[in-house]
N, C-alpha and C positions, 0 to 999 in steps of 0.2 A: 173273314172266316177264322183268321187267326184269335181275335178277340173273343169270338164264341167259342171256340175248342179251349181257350185258356180259362174261360169263366164255366164252362161246362154247360152253360145256358144262361138266360137273363133277359131283362126287358131291354128297350131302346135306351132308356137311361143308363142302366149298368153296362151295355154294350159301348155305348156313347164315351161313359166314364173312362172305361179300359182304353178306348182310342186317344182321348184327348192328349195326353203326354207325347204323344208321336204325331198326331193328325187331328187338328182341331176343325171337326167338322160339326156342321149344323144338325140339330136334332132331326130335321126332316130329310136331309140327305141319308143318315143313318137309318132312317125308317124305311126310305125308299129302296135302299140297297137291300135291307132285312126283307121287306115286302116280296121284292123280285127273286130273292134266295129261296124264300118260302114257295112262290109259285113254281120255282125250277124244281122243287124237292131237294135242296140241298141244305136246307133247314127246316125244321117243324115249327109251327106256330100255334100256340093253344092261349085261348082267351081266358085271362086271370081278373076278374074284376073289369075295371076299365082299361086295364092293359093288356098287352100281349106279351107272353113268355115264348121267348125263342129258344130252341135246341138245335144242335147240329143233328143232320139226318145222315150225315157221311162222314167217314174219317179223314184225319189229314193225309193218311197214307194212301187211302183211296183217291184222294183228289191231287197227291203228288204224282201218283202213278199214271193217272189220267193226263195230267200237263206233260210228263216225260213223254208218253206215247205221242202226243200231239208235236212236242218238239222235234222228236225223231221223226215222226211223220213229214212235217213241212220243211225241216232244215237237213235232213240226210235221207230222203226220200225211204223212210220206214227202215233203214239201217242201224241196227246198233252198234255193228261193227265199224261202220263210217263215223259215228260219235266218239265211239273208243279210240279209233286212230285219230281223229280230231284233237280230243283231250290229251293223247300220248304225243302230240305235235307233228303228227303225220299227214298225210293225203286227206282230204275230205271227200264226201261222197259225189260232190258236183264239182264244175270247173273250177279249178283256184282262183280265187280273186283276193288280192291285196290291196289293204287301205294305202295311198300315196303317203309319202312322209308330208309333215306339216310343210306349206308355202310352196309344193311342187305341183298343186292342182291345176290343169289347164282347162280352158273351156275348148270344145270345137263345136263346129256347126253342123247341126242336124240336117235331114233331109227336107225338113220343113222351112229352112232358110234361118231359121231362130238359133239363137245359142243354146247349146245343151245346157241341163243343169249343171251347177258347179258340183263338182264330186268334194265330198266333205272327208275330212280325214277323221281318223278313229275316235280321237279325243272330242270332236266337235258332235258327235252322233250322241243324242239323247236315247239311252237303252231303256229308259223306265218305260217306254210306250211298247217296245217288243213285246 
């Protein structure tokens, strides 16, 4: 969507060209994502000759507000004050859990008899999927 907002609208070729410097994606991948965005009403699609022209159907600020509301709901039980306290370094909305220091993770036995999953340190967690 960032590429589409930057362009204001464009074909799959134009959107892919906008993405290529940062993310070398296949044409079909961009086409699939744009088709899904159009079906969900986030982008609009108009047939122009043999190509489709895509335009954003929602603003960046609308999506940002929605994402922030979802984040607050899932991680802070709907409490914006909880998020504010967390950002200021205070208590969080839920029970305080901290990541162990590197090299201090211990495995414990679970009730099923198998080893519990290893606790990962903060630096070992891939946050790009969160």
